[in-house]
N, C-alpha and C positions, 0 to 999 in steps of 0.2 A: 316281309312277314315275319322270317327267322332272325333279324335283330330285333324287333317288336319283342319277340317271344325270350330273347335271349336276357333283354332289359329289364323284363317283369319278373323272370327268375332268379337274376341278380339280387332285384329290389328285395326278395323274400328273404335272403340270407340273414342282413341285419335285424330284420322284423322276427325270424326265428332265433336269434342269439339274445336280442334283449326280451322276447317270451319267456326263452328258457330261463333267465336269470330272475324274472318273476316269477314264474311257474315253482323255482327251488327255494325262492325265498320266502313264500308265502304259506308253503307246506311245511317251513318250518317255525313260522309263527305259533302254532298251534303247541300249547304248552304240554302235552303227553308226551310221555318218552319211550321211544320205539319200544325199547328194552324190555319198559314196563309192562308194555302190552304184549310182547311177545312170550314174556313168563307169568304172564297173570293167571294167578290160580295154580302154579305149580312153586315147588318148594325149589327154588336153585339159590345154588349160593353165589356170593359175591365174585369168585373165579370164573364161575361159568358166563354168569354176565357181562364180564371184561373181555371175554373170549368173543360173545356176540358183537359188541363194539367194536371189537377188532376185526373180526370176519367180515362186518359191514361198513368198515370205514367211519363207525360214528365216533370213534375215539379222536379223529384229526380234524382240522379246523374246516368253518365251513366253506372258504375258500379252495381248500385241497379236496374235499367232498364233490363239490361244484366240478372240480377240472376232471375228476376221475369220473363223475357222471357223464358228461357231457362228451367226453373223450371215447367213453364205451357206446354213446347214442350214435357219434358218427359213426360208429362199426356196427351200426342199428343192433345193440345189445344195451336193452332197457333195463339191465339187471335181474335180482332176484328178489320175489317176494318175502317180506319179512314174515308172515304169516303162514303162507301157503307152500313156502320154500321150494318155488316153481320160478322156472323164468316168466319174467313179466311178458316177453314176447309171444310166448307158449299160451299164456292165459289171453293175451289179448286177439291171438289167432281163433282161439276155442270160441269167444266171445263177439267177435267183432261181425261176421256174418247177420246177427241177431240186429245188432243195431244199425249197420247198413243198410239192411233189406228194408228195415224200419224206416229210415229216412229216405229212402230211393223210391219206395213205394208211396210214402205219404206226399214226397215232391212233385212227383209225377202226376198225383192224385188232385193236388192245390191246384198246378198248371192247367192240366185238363178243366177243371170246373172253374177256376177263378177266371181266365181271359175271357173266357164266354158269356161269362157273368158280369163282366167290367165291360164288353161292347154291348151286351144286349141292354143295360142301364144306361149306357150312354146314348144310343139310338133310342132308347125307349125315355128320353128324359123328362123328369117331372109327372110321369103318369104313374098310375096305382102299381104297375109292376116294378117300378124304379123304387117307389119307397119302401114298398114290403124288401124289397133285396138289399135296401139303404139299412132299413134296419135289423134284418138278419146280420146284415156284416158288422154292425155297430155292435150287437149283441156278444158274438163271436170274438171281436177284437178285445173286448173289456173281459171276457172272461180266460181266465189262466188256462193252462191246457191240463194242468192235472186235474182241475175241477171239472172240465168238459170230459176227461177220462173217468172220473168217477161217476159221473152224471150218467155215461155211457155204459157203466158196468152196473149199474143199478138197473137202467132201463131194458137194456137189450140182451143182458146176461142173468142178471138174477131176477128179475120180473119176469121178462118173455123167453126167458132159455133160448134164445136164437144164435149166440154165438158164446165160446168157451171165456169165462172170466181171467184166466190164468194159466201162464205156460206158452209153450210155441210149440211147432211140430207140423201143424195144418194151415193150409191158407186160411179157415176159418179162425184161426189162432190170431192173425195179422188183421182181421177187419177194424174190430174195434179200435187197436191201438192207432192204426193207420188213418183212419177217419180221424180220429181226436187231435192227432199230431197235425193232420193238413188242415184242420177246420179253421185255425188263427190265421194260418197264412193265405187259405184262400180270403178270409175277410178283407186283411189289409190289400193285398195283392188287385182283388176286384175293385176297392175301391180306386188305388190309385190307376189301375185301368181307364175307370170310367172318366177319372180326372183329365188322365191324358186324352183319350179319345175324344172327350167334348170339345177341349181344346183344337184337336184337329179337327173335326168335324166342322168347325167353326172357321178355317180358315178359308183364304182366297183360293188354295189352288183346289180345295174340295169342291167348293161352289164352281170354279171352273170347267173341271171334269164332269159334274153333276149335267152342266148346263150343254157340256158336248155330247150328250146322252148316254155318256156311260152309265149300264146297270147298276143301280145302288150297291148293291150286296159285293161287287168288283170293286167299288170305291170304298167302301168299308174295308174289306180284307187286303186288299193289293195297296192302295193307298195311305189311309189314314193308321190302319192297324201297325202297318212295317215301319211308319215312323213315329208312330208311339211307343216302337218295342224297346227302346235305351232305357227310360226310365223305368218301363216295366221289368225288362233284365235286373236292372240294379237292385231294386226293390227286392225280385223273387232271389236273387243271390244273397242277400242278408238273410233275408227270411228262411231258405234253406240253410243257412249255417246257424242260424237261430235253433233249427231243427235239433241239432247235434245236441242242444242245452236242453231240449224239450223233449227229446228222448230219452234223458235221464229218466226223468219225471214220469213218463209215461210208461218206461219199463219197469221202474219200482212200483207203480199202480197196479199193473199187469203181470207183474213177479214176471218178466221174459227171460231174466238171465242175461242180458246182456253187457254191454262196456258200462252202462249206467248203474248196474248193481254191483259192478267190481269197480267201479269208481267209488260209490258212496260207503262201501264196505272198507275199502282201502282208506278214506278219511275218518271213519270212525275208529279204527284200529292205528292209526298214524302209521300207514305201511308206505313208507316214502316212495320206494320206487316205484307200487304200483300206480299213486296217485299222479306222480311226474309222469310216467310213461303213457298212461291214459290220458292226460292232461295236454300234453305234448302232441300227441297223435290227432285228438281233434281240433287242436289249433292247425296244424299243418293240412287237414283235411279241408279245414274253413277255407285256409289259404290257397289251395289248390282249386276250391270253387271259384274263389274271387280270378284266379289266373285264367280259369276256361272263360268266364265272364268276360275279361277283357280281351281275350280271344274273340270271342264274338261281337263286342264293341267295333273290333277292327274288320270285321267281316261286313257288319252291318254299315259302317261309316268309316271308310279307307282314310280318311283324314286324321284319325286318331292315332294310325299308325306313323303319322308325321311329327307328331308331337313329343 
């Protein structure tokens, strides 16, 4: 297992390098001048502007800027925000708890709901219950996460006044954002679970286990679901990674002040260090999730470790 894990970790290094180059390049595609954004509305001399360029290495070539940035990033220093004049590390630390809590709660909620729904739909295939669950899944798959968030805010916050509409601080603030973010994942994961479970339930080994008199519930959980877990985990891992993107939109709707708000503000003001730092962190988290999934694969199917 240690060799398998080391191999996966080493594979992350070139991917992170390529991603860092892409992030650095795409941020600089925007036509807005960072110095112009920093000095907007201020009477600043050309000399001061030049000093700002030198301070933030904007007077150097893109290649030199990248080397400086990635070298600092390897030392866990993501630079200083152009607008807020604070360490990007500190800005991320102040807001990361909100985003990670939102994604963690939403992911756990989605798993606890979607897998049982998928199993029930497979067991009750082609019944009224299966059809109702399938229709609901299709609705939430087709609904963008920000639209679901807005509808939840209108109904449960503004109309019924059951939960706060903006901000953070209590568990009640997390209910609507977490459910809104989870529902899209619930829809897709439950559909994959249903499809995979139907395939397993129609397999010969399930019919053999049933013929031997093994209780139906044990056959479904111990045999069918266990063998269906690998594709389910695959979809779940991708969906949880996608939640990092969805969290940006949900945070904006509910004004939660997490990494999403920090990223959007950085994009609007051409705050290169903030955009680069937050994006690189989100990519790294996504890759760590995939690494954990690979470990689960290896635990569920030892043959994977030999590949």
